[in-house]
N, C-alpha and C positions, 0 to 999 in steps of 0.2 A: 502494501500500499506506499504510495508518492505522499507525503506528508509535508515535502517542503522545500523550496534551494536552499544547498548548502552553501559557501563557502570556499574558495578554492583551497587547496590542501597546503599544506606547509609542510618540512622537513625540519624535522627535529638536528639532522644531521648538513653537512656540508652538500655531499651529493644526494639528487634526486630521484626518487626510483621514479621510469617512463611508467609501469604502468600504473604506479598511482595516478599521476597525473592524466593518461590514458579511457583509466576506470572514470575520473569525475568528468571530463568534455564530453566523453561519448556517453553517458549516461544526462547529460544535461542534455546532449544535441539528440539522442534516443527519444524524451518527452519533448523539450522546448518545440524542436520542430513540426511534429506532429499537432501540438497543440496550437501553435503560432500557421499555420496551415488552413485547419480546421477551422477559425478565427477569423481566419481570411477569407476563406468560402460561405462565413456567415452560419456555423455552426459552433454554440457555447458548449462547453464542458459542466457540467454540472458538480462543480468538487471547489472545495472553499478556495482552493490555491489557484486551480488551473483552470478556473473559469476567465480569470482573467489573463486573455492570450497576449494582451500588448507587454505584462509583465513578465511571460514566457520567453518573449522575443527580445525582453532585455537580459536576461538570462543567459541565452542562447550569446547576444554579445560580445554580452558579460565573458563571457567561458570561453571564445573564443580569442579574447582579447587576451586575456592568460596563457592559453595556448602557443600565442604566437610572440609576444612580448612578456612573458613571465620572467623571474628572478631564477625558476627554475632550470631556463636554460643555460645558465651558466657553466652549470657541472652535473649531466644528468646519467644514469646508469641506463644504457639501453635493453635489450635484451640478449643475453649470452656473457653478461656481463660486459662490456664494454662501457666507459665512460665517455662522453662526448662536451666538449664545450658547442660554445653559440654557435660561434660556423658550423662544426660539422653535425650540430643539431639539423641546423638550422638545411643541409646541406642533404641530408640523411633521412629527415622525420618527415612524414604522411602531410598535404597540404592542404590542398586543390578544392575535397568536400565543406571542410569547415569553413573556409574559405567564402566559397562561392555561398553558402547556405548566410553566412554572419556580414557580407557584404550585401545583400540583398534582403536581411531581415534591417540592418543599419536605416540602409537607403528610404526601405519603405515607411523605419517611424522616424526620417529628420533628423536622423543623428549623426550630423552631419559630421560631427568630432571623430565619432568612432569611426566612422566610415572613410575618413578620409588616414587616421590611423591604418586602418585594415591595406587599405590601399599600398601601403610603405609596404607590405612584403614582397607581392608579386617584382622575380626579378630575374636577369638572364643566368645566374646560377644555381638555382633549380631543379634537380631533376623532374624529368615527365614524370606526372600520377596518375593510374589511372582511375581514383576516385572509389569509392565505398559504394563497389556493385554497380558502378556508372560508364562503365565503360572507357574511360576518357583518353584523349589520342594526344599525342605530340603536337598537334595543331590547335585543339583542343584548349593543352598549357598555356600554347603560344597566344592563343587569341588571352585568355587570363593576363597574359603577363604583357600582351603589349595596350590592351585595354587600361591596366595600370598606369605601363608609363606616358603613355599618351596624354593619364585625368592629370599629372606629377608633373604635363609642362617637359617632358623630355622627348628630341628629338636625335636624328641622326642615322646611319646605319644600323646599327640595333635594334631600333625601333622597325626600321622599315620592312629589316631582313624578315619579322619575323610576320609582320606583314604579305610580304610576298609569300612567304611558305604557308601561309592559309591559304591564298588565291592559287597556287601551285599545286597545290593536292585536293581531294573531289569531296571530302569530310563536309555532305551540307551543313551540318549546325553550325560551325564555324565561320563557312564560308557566308551563311544570312548573318550570323547573328552580326561579324566586322562590316557587314553590308550597311547593316544596322544602327553600327556604329559610327561609319563616315560620315553618317547622314546629322549624325549628332555633332558630332565634329566641325561640320559645317554650315549648321547652325540654319538648319531645313528641316522644320517641323511637318510637310509636309512628305517629303521623302520619307520623313523617318516614319512615320506612318507608314506606309506602306511597303516596307523593309523589313520594318514590325514586325506588321501582319503577317508577312510571307516567315516571317519564323515561326510563331506563334502557329500558326498552321501547322506547320510540319513538327512542331515539339509535341500538339498532340496529336496528329495522326502518328506520329515515331515515336513521343515519349514517356507521352501517359497510356498507350496501350489498349487504346478505348477496344479493339478487336478482344484481347486476353480476357478469361474467365475476372466478372468483380473484384473475385476475391484474394488474386493478385497484384490486384493494384493498390498502391500504397496512395493513402487520402494526400501525402504531402507533394505530393505525383503534379497535383487539382492546380500546383501553383507555381509558375513558369522561374526560377532562380536569376536565367540572365534577361527574361525577357525582364520580372520586375527591376530588375539595375536597372539599363537601357531606361524605361519610361520614369523613374524617378531621376538617374540624370535629366535626363531631357526638364525637371523642374527645376533641377538645382543650377542647371544651365541657363534660363530664363526664357526655354523655349514654354513653357505651358504646360498642362495636361494634354499628352497627347492624344487625341481621340480615335478611337479603335473600335470593331463593334461590338457588341455585346456579350455575341457567342465569346468570343477571344478576350474582351473584357474579364473575366471573370475570373482569369488565368493572371493579375496581377494582382500580389497583395499591394490595401488601399485601406493601411490600419485606421 
């Protein structure tokens, strides 16, 4: 029985145990991501804590900020007993599933400070991460890194190379997202509405899996993380609320 949100773990020793960190962050994600998605889709959980689905979102963001920037990364014992410093942990540990969920949630809550902090994370030094059950590719990782670099105001060959990687390969998800992001950076709301709608149609068909048995679908998949990110970035960048058909708009989390 879930009784309430807990605080991030502290270590009485100099070295943190990664398993403790992963259990804490993973548990928050397991509960908060589903609670937030259900709330965003219009369903309230009758529970003394979980009925506040916006607070669940805030808890998810806080847990992920701890995961990416917490003091435990200075010296952490990974599986097998190897001890990593902050640089080694950055190169080795998974990142993309937590990052996508947290960025989407922070932006949808208009928590710009947390979103900006999260956007500091993606960089060319990160290893490709397939995500937890998401089957993400090098192009998907490249899109997240490219988007963050552009939002940080960076330019040059390292930025351009990632955009070119997406263009050269056939994966539809990063291609459609990059086209929508191009419109965002160009400040073209009408083009963004078109390209974002194209992506959300793809998401609805390929990633929600409407053809699967309903029992095999995850509630949180009813919200598009990457679509929600771009929609709220448009708000923040002064393009207003991008107009989409209602059947697509339901996939955008709007607390």
